[in-house]
C-alpha positions in Angstrom: 14.7 -5.8 18.3 18.0 -5.8 20.1 18.7 -9.4 18.8 18.0 -8.2 15.2 20.2 -5.2 15.6 22.8 -7.6 16.9 22.7 -9.6 13.6 20.0 -12.2 14.2 17.7 -12.2 11.1 15.2 -14.6 12.8 14.5 -11.9 15.3 13.2 -9.6 12.5 11.0 -12.4 11.3 9.6 -12.8 14.8 8.9 -9.0 15.1 7.3 -8.9 11.7 5.1 -11.9 12.5 4.0 -10.5 15.8 3.2 -6.9 14.6 2.6 -6.8 10.8 -1.1 -7.3 10.8 -1.9 -4.7 13.4 0.5 -2.2 11.9 -1.1 -2.8 8.5 -4.6 -2.3 9.9 -3.4 0.9 11.6 -2.0 2.2 8.3 -5.0 1.2 6.2 -7.5 2.7 8.6 -5.4 5.9 9.1 -5.2 6.5 5.3 -8.2 4.4 4.3 -9.6 7.3 2.5 -6.7 7.3 0.0 -7.3 5.6 -3.3 -7.0 1.8 -3.0 -5.1 -0.4 -0.7 -1.9 -0.1 -2.8 -1.0 3.1 -0.8 -1.4 1.2 2.5 0.7 -1.6 1.1 3.4 0.8 0.1 3.4 2.6 3.5 3.5 -0.7 5.3 6.5 -1.8 3.3 8.2 1.5 3.9 7.6 1.2 7.6 9.3 -2.2 7.8 12.2 -1.0 5.6 12.6 1.9 8.1 12.6 -0.6 11.0 15.4 -2.6 9.3 17.4 0.5 8.5 17.1 2.0 11.9 17.9 -1.2 13.8 21.5 -0.3 14.6 20.3 3.0 16.3 17.4 1.4 18.2 17.5 2.2 21.9 14.9 0.4 24.1 13.7 3.5 25.9 10.1 2.5 25.3 8.2 -0.6 24.2 9.1 -1.8 20.7 5.4 -1.3 19.6 5.5 2.4 20.5 8.7 2.9 18.5 7.2 0.9 15.6 3.9 2.9 15.5 5.9 6.1 15.6 7.7 5.0 12.5 4.5 4.0 10.8 2.9 7.3 11.7 5.8 9.2 10.2 5.6 7.2 7.0 1.8 7.9 6.8 2.5 11.7 7.2 5.2 11.6 4.6 2.9 9.7 2.1 -0.1 12.0 2.7 2.1 15.1 2.2 3.4 13.7 -1.1 -0.1 12.9 -2.3 -1.4 16.3 -1.3 1.4 18.1 -3.2 0.7 15.9 -6.2 -3.1 16.4 -6.0 -3.5 12.7 -5.2 -6.9 10.9 -5.4 -9.0 10.4 -2.2 -11.5 7.7 -1.7 -14.4 7.7 0.6 -15.8 4.7 2.5 -19.0 5.3 0.6 -17.4 4.6 -2.7 -18.3 1.3 -4.2 -14.8 0.4 -5.1 -13.2 0.4 -8.5 -11.8 -2.3 -10.8 -10.5 -5.1 -8.6 -10.9 -3.1 -5.4 -14.2 -3.7 -3.6 -15.7 -1.1 -1.2 -13.9 -1.4 2.1 -17.0 -2.4 4.1 -17.9 -5.1 1.6 -14.4 -6.6 2.0 -14.9 -7.2 5.7 -15.8 -10.8 6.3 -19.1 -11.8 7.8 -19.5 -15.0 9.7 -20.1 -17.7 7.1 -22.4 -19.6 9.4 -24.7 -16.6 9.8 -28.0 -16.3 8.0 -28.0 -13.9 5.0 -30.0 -11.2 6.9 -27.6 -11.4 9.8 -24.6 -11.2 7.4 -26.1 -8.1 5.8 -26.7 -6.5 9.2 -23.1 -7.3 10.2 -21.8 -5.6 7.0 -24.0 -2.6 7.6 -22.7 -2.3 11.2 -19.1 -2.6 9.8 -19.8 0.1 7.2 -21.3 2.3 10.0 -18.3 1.8 12.2 -15.7 2.4 9.5 -17.6 5.5 8.4 -17.7 6.7 12.0 -14.0 6.2 12.4 -13.3 7.9 9.0 -15.5 10.9 10.1 -13.4 11.5 13.2 -11.1 14.5 13.0 -7.6 13.3 12.0 -6.0 13.8 15.5 -8.8 11.9 17.2 -8.8 9.1 14.6 -5.1 8.7 14.9 -5.2 8.5 18.7 -8.1 6.0 18.6 -6.3 3.8 16.0 -3.0 3.8 17.9 -4.8 2.5 21.0 -7.2 0.1 19.1 -4.7 -1.3 16.6 -1.4 -0.6 18.3 -2.5 -1.3 21.8 -0.4 1.7 22.9 -0.8 3.2 26.3 -1.9 6.9 26.8 1.7 7.8 27.4 2.9 6.0 24.3 0.3 7.7 22.2 1.4 11.0 23.5 5.0 10.3 22.7 4.2 8.9 19.2 2.2 11.9 18.3 4.3 14.5 20.0 1.7 15.9 22.3 1.2 15.9 26.0 -0.6 13.1 27.9 -3.6 15.3 28.6 -4.0 16.2 25.0 -3.8 12.5 24.0 -6.3 11.6 26.7 -8.7 14.3 25.4 -8.4 13.1 21.8 -9.3 9.6 22.9 -12.2 10.7 25.0 -13.6 12.8 22.2 -13.1 10.0 19.7 -14.9 7.5 21.8 -17.8 9.9 22.5 -18.2 10.6 18.8 -18.1 6.9 17.9 -20.7 6.1 20.6 -22.9 8.8 19.3 -22.5 7.7 15.6 -23.2 4.1 16.5 -26.0 4.6 19.0 -28.5 3.1 16.5 -26.6 -0.2 16.5 -26.2 -0.4 20.3 
């Protein structure tokens, strides 16, 4: 990031290549109940625009990933607030999709070499997992996704969400317990 802030455009390309998929998954799963993936695409793009705009002010006081996910989280909050004030549409994981948007669980790839029954079971497990993540309270879901997608440490999650380390730790513990309970039939 310091190289990019210093004027090296290739450094931005390296950062984007290294982090864009995980950041996109974080955004998509964090706001996955919003209508369609277009919202996630927009928030993802806004996140990277913010990274580029804020490059001159970047100070390496923490890992770049923690800073990046803090920006992504802020963009998600801004977007959700805008949608709520506009009465925006919400989409559940149970929805079958609409138009050219398939249901989220159906869009997850199954191993092509698997037998059809195994592919169906894999999709059912994926649907159960996504539904369990979606059912988590927002604070727990956010902490879980920051760790799972962003690979952020407990301290980085606390800093990104503006809470103490013990609060972040509790949110992760409760999220994992609820996910284990929800997925007990698959284990």
